[in-house]
DRENMISE-972746 format. One record per residue (C-alpha): y, x, z; residue number from 1; residue in three letters. Coordinates in Angstrom, 3 decimals. Example, Ala and Ser with C-alpha at 12.3 -4.5 7.8 and 13.67 -1.06 7.14 Angstrom:
<recs>
[rec [-4.500, 12.300, 7.800], 1, "Ala"] [rec [-1.060, 13.670, 7.140], 2, "Ser"] 
</recs>
This chain:
<recs>
[rec [87.213, 107.546, 77.435], 1, "Met"] [rec [84.358, 108.635, 79.651], 2, "Lys"] [rec [83.979, 108.425, 83.390], 3, "Lys"] [rec [83.236, 112.064, 85.301], 4, "Tyr"] [rec [80.669, 112.059, 88.335], 5, "Lys"] [rec [82.658, 112.972, 91.344], 6, "Val"] [rec [80.126, 115.255, 93.924], 7, "Gln"] [rec [81.738, 116.610, 96.796], 8, "Ile"] [rec [80.036, 119.593, 97.949], 9, "Lys"] [rec [79.017, 119.867, 102.249], 10, "Arg"] [rec [81.772, 122.102, 103.408], 11, "Thr"] [rec [84.480, 120.124, 101.501], 12, "Ala"] [rec [83.137, 117.348, 103.089], 13, "Gln"] [rec [83.118, 118.203, 106.452], 14, "Lys"] [rec [86.806, 119.817, 105.693], 15, "Gln"] [rec [87.336, 116.445, 104.727], 16, "Ile"] [rec [86.446, 114.687, 107.791], 17, "Asp"] [rec [88.130, 117.233, 110.129], 18, "Lys"] [rec [92.031, 116.120, 108.345], 19, "Leu"] [rec [94.333, 113.441, 109.793], 20, "Pro"] [rec [93.252, 110.059, 109.297], 21, "Leu"] [rec [96.056, 109.558, 107.241], 22, "Ser"] [rec [95.910, 112.880, 105.003], 23, "Val"] [rec [92.197, 112.291, 104.808], 24, "Ala"] [rec [92.639, 108.830, 103.383], 25, "Arg"] [rec [95.183, 110.070, 100.770], 26, "Arg"] [rec [92.435, 112.338, 99.399], 27, "Val"] [rec [89.992, 110.283, 99.330], 28, "Val"] [rec [91.930, 108.755, 97.045], 29, "Ser"] [rec [93.218, 111.253, 94.732], 30, "Lys"] [rec [89.246, 112.576, 94.217], 31, "Ile"] [rec [87.865, 109.303, 93.507], 32, "Arg"] [rec [90.916, 109.374, 90.601], 33, "Asp"] [rec [89.359, 112.389, 89.264], 34, "Leu"] [rec [86.477, 110.484, 88.061], 35, "Ser"] [rec [89.105, 109.138, 85.268], 36, "Asp"] [rec [90.683, 112.096, 84.887], 37, "Asn"] [rec [90.128, 115.135, 86.080], 38, "Pro"] [rec [93.204, 117.202, 84.875], 39, "Arg"] [rec [96.053, 114.583, 86.437], 40, "Pro"] [rec [99.737, 115.181, 86.379], 41, "Ala"] [rec [99.773, 118.143, 88.696], 42, "Gly"] [rec [97.216, 119.669, 88.322], 43, "Ser"] [rec [96.532, 123.047, 87.689], 44, "Arg"] [rec [94.023, 125.260, 86.919], 45, "Arg"] [rec [93.568, 128.717, 89.021], 46, "Ile"] [rec [94.017, 131.622, 87.504], 47, "Val"] [rec [91.390, 133.804, 87.247], 48, "Gly"] [rec [89.342, 131.253, 86.268], 49, "Ser"] [rec [87.863, 128.995, 83.436], 50, "Glu"] [rec [86.999, 125.858, 85.067], 51, "Asn"] [rec [88.425, 125.709, 88.693], 52, "Thr"] [rec [91.395, 123.493, 89.496], 53, "Trp"] [rec [93.484, 122.621, 92.240], 54, "Arg"] [rec [95.418, 119.381, 93.284], 55, "Ile"] [rec [98.332, 119.203, 95.685], 56, "Arg"] [rec [98.488, 115.807, 98.573], 57, "Val"] [rec [101.145, 116.433, 100.744], 58, "Gly"] [rec [100.735, 119.967, 101.965], 59, "Asn"] [rec [96.720, 120.149, 101.559], 60, "Tyr"] [rec [95.422, 121.626, 98.581], 61, "Arg"] [rec [91.557, 120.144, 96.687], 62, "Ile"] [rec [90.074, 122.653, 95.088], 63, "Leu"] [rec [87.477, 121.141, 92.179], 64, "Tyr"] [rec [85.414, 122.720, 89.241], 65, "Thr"] [rec [84.773, 120.371, 86.121], 66, "Ile"] [rec [82.416, 120.525, 83.724], 67, "Glu"] [rec [83.432, 119.014, 80.432], 68, "Asp"] [rec [79.868, 118.928, 78.805], 69, "Asp"] [rec [77.821, 117.158, 81.373], 70, "Ile"] [rec [81.468, 115.311, 82.757], 71, "Leu"] [rec [80.846, 116.321, 86.238], 72, "Leu"] [rec [83.868, 117.444, 88.265], 73, "Val"] [rec [82.936, 119.432, 91.889], 74, "Glu"] [rec [84.889, 119.360, 95.255], 75, "Val"] [rec [84.495, 122.573, 96.545], 76, "Ile"] [rec [87.349, 122.690, 98.915], 77, "Arg"] [rec [89.960, 121.076, 100.830], 78, "Val"] [rec [92.542, 123.365, 102.780], 79, "Arg"] [rec [95.826, 123.547, 104.343], 80, "His"] [rec [97.754, 125.162, 101.373], 81, "Arg"] [rec [98.199, 128.630, 103.923], 82, "Lys"] [rec [94.167, 128.800, 104.176], 83, "Asp"] [rec [93.160, 127.356, 100.722], 84, "Ser"] [rec [92.846, 130.576, 98.319], 85, "Tyr"] [rec [91.811, 132.281, 101.246], 86, "Asp"] 
</recs>
């Protein structure tokens, strides 16, 4: 299976930097895993969007897009679940 390139938008990186260290480590680990499998168990497509997905990390959500034709995963947001869909 081909590996996807993972890009993190600047806004998402700032959100990761503000997380508690233990949560940030888990989030970064999940993001790295997306290069091997952009649709892991537990990931869900966002309703109303064709290529936006989310994955849970505790009470936090990683929102990302998948571009299968160019093998790209772009992380667009990392937020607490209560704020993630605003």
